[in-house]
Steps between C-alpha positions, in 0.01 A plus 500: 500500500534876421377785718182558280412135499535475876273799548257372235475162663466649846213722375297212342215517751485880504523510124200262480312707757555837340611521142355163415161587619522852349599344164197273509272781585647730224468229246118479566462860393472626143528864600635717779217628704408584860411144592860391407651759729275397790590129452863586473487698834320205663762249384779727626340530848453123511865461404602679823594821326282699733208735419706822489772349268230324291322827439832677423597232234151511349517873482840500345374238234202725416741787445744310288227343290342846433836659417603221264151447349511135578180310414609140493466321843786277399739787533422562868741244642814676374380829631423339848855360505643842436285655777608229748866544398460875556358451857788272584781708351752677720793414721471160652862419560677433827728783586834362620720802454688478836712237663323361684139566408234395757176321391239463773236244411158522662194277473240304697532140569420260210573737208831339406719770662787266611493319171515824309805617696680179431435516130590873492825415673566227246432727200718785636787251565462370138549862386829516686383683814617389843196452721439462876160413655374641839230292680327807661155339509550369856132472579490145363768238559387329177584822294861474620525130413338544158737787415797292601396227257478750222836656597647151447328450170609840366855441659504832680581577874231590745492687830255385756409532872256295698117517495376817672825691445505868415465525117704822494794313668489236225512777237785662687705175494413437136632846411814437707557169319443661156753764575758241611437290192460788260164367389290674229152428625345449837142334487320508838187301565274710719167471676161546335252493784232749376262406792718729711610784268649712770744224610594447134552875443711529820705190394563625150592855631756348736649295216513810287690700760758209530550516115519874493760498775713221367467564125426864452388570144478129390242399244194333659212297368196415711332218310148380585425138408140428388341169403345556155217246591358757741396728210341831615570401859867546414434854395333575840782331678750718310302806603532393870878445477544829333366662806770320710799511271661679209434235246719526179378201316296181482601142470196309369528126565311190383398659183510172307231342723220760473283682246522812710816652351308800384561638854833628358312779323330674802821449705681718248230739389306560826771462757799624294714208607719325254497128477868397513481119492242242413500131600408283203595150634644290771860477374775716652530699179125558462510846678530731206568876491183667389479660149177681427523477123582117515220445752244668269634306196467182687160578637362563147700239323271286306737232367487155652880475526503185264604503133226482245510169336541498118197377309524137393580450128226347294548128426450547139803732472738365241862427573791635288526341163691174476771430243242424228355847536159404625392618840480210746191439704523414866500111530196488731279674233569256219265236636133577458326553837152598569472873568442578860139618572454820688335458834133568523436848638301507825180696475530854629391547854189696561573837668258428769658166584843656500389775737343243727830307510686824571276595788517149658880521482514842662259389782722192558816714510359775717358244745842331539662841554234591767583170678868549458531179313753410220415613150813356323292263302290773368790724375523349147125569445538839639772575262287366213210729597754787530600457126138455381429788272125425483436595854339845541688776677348453839594131502846585386530751777377228749758253377779751533385572862493130581844452364642774710328357812646157428844641432498701822436177701774297344 
């Protein structure tokens, strides 16, 4: 599977949440008006893009539409894709210009920090880099054990001390080992205890002094790992960490399991932090370098990823002429058979009855959501209502909101 296909597959839930819902909304309009912009902004906010960035995108779209004289709502999606790509443009590469380069990885428990480090090590090794890991998150013994497992999977050496050891001492030993082995990259797992920012700041400052003393002038990356499923909470978390450390980039994990991947946009636009890696699966090669243009293309890609089947040939199509010159007829059509009768059409449903069924379905679904009960058996009907073009705009908006609610709970 190529890079674009991996990203596209990993963005399935986010694509359904953002561009899928926007496309449905846009297709319900015959002209571009204020109501369209209001609904667009609402969908962007619900897609975890955030209010500020949603307003920015909507404002940019207004400007572009006016400049280009666009009147057809169907042309909006391409303009949105260009705006998103513009937000995400810029340098998002790791800077590994010195030997060794030091990468400090920060993040709270549960965001996939250790897994991201292991996958990053495997990726860099596959690129021909020699890598060494430093287990400097000594606050949890489990963090050291987990990193050791990933070091073995990635087949890279790891430096560790015991639980409760001085993280700066671990980094010092990792640097010493990297010098002795002429390693290209040192990746250090560090703490992420935001509940005590002062301790975190002191710890990172001490590590920084060790690096400056032992490797003056070396390239450094301070990467913050965020769980994409936290949505806007991830943006707030990044703000907190920015107050404690000089963050140079974001690793956004678990993107494949959430519809909240729109959080990439406020991270870049509001915080000015480049996303450098995204996690789009569970395999060791599913941590991908971030590419803003590819991300935007995958987010707004409407293809289903499957080839379009060719239309079946009509049965009465004649075959090539036989030796006698007459076109042959397919054998099965030579015998006289009664022509199949078309199925009787069901009478059209009265609008009142259809609306009653719709409301009953919505009440059932919302009741289950309120009681935190499973709604899996209702999803096929929910998708049918989503595609029903006879619903009025308010009901279509209600269905989109319900879809987003269900997706956020999966």
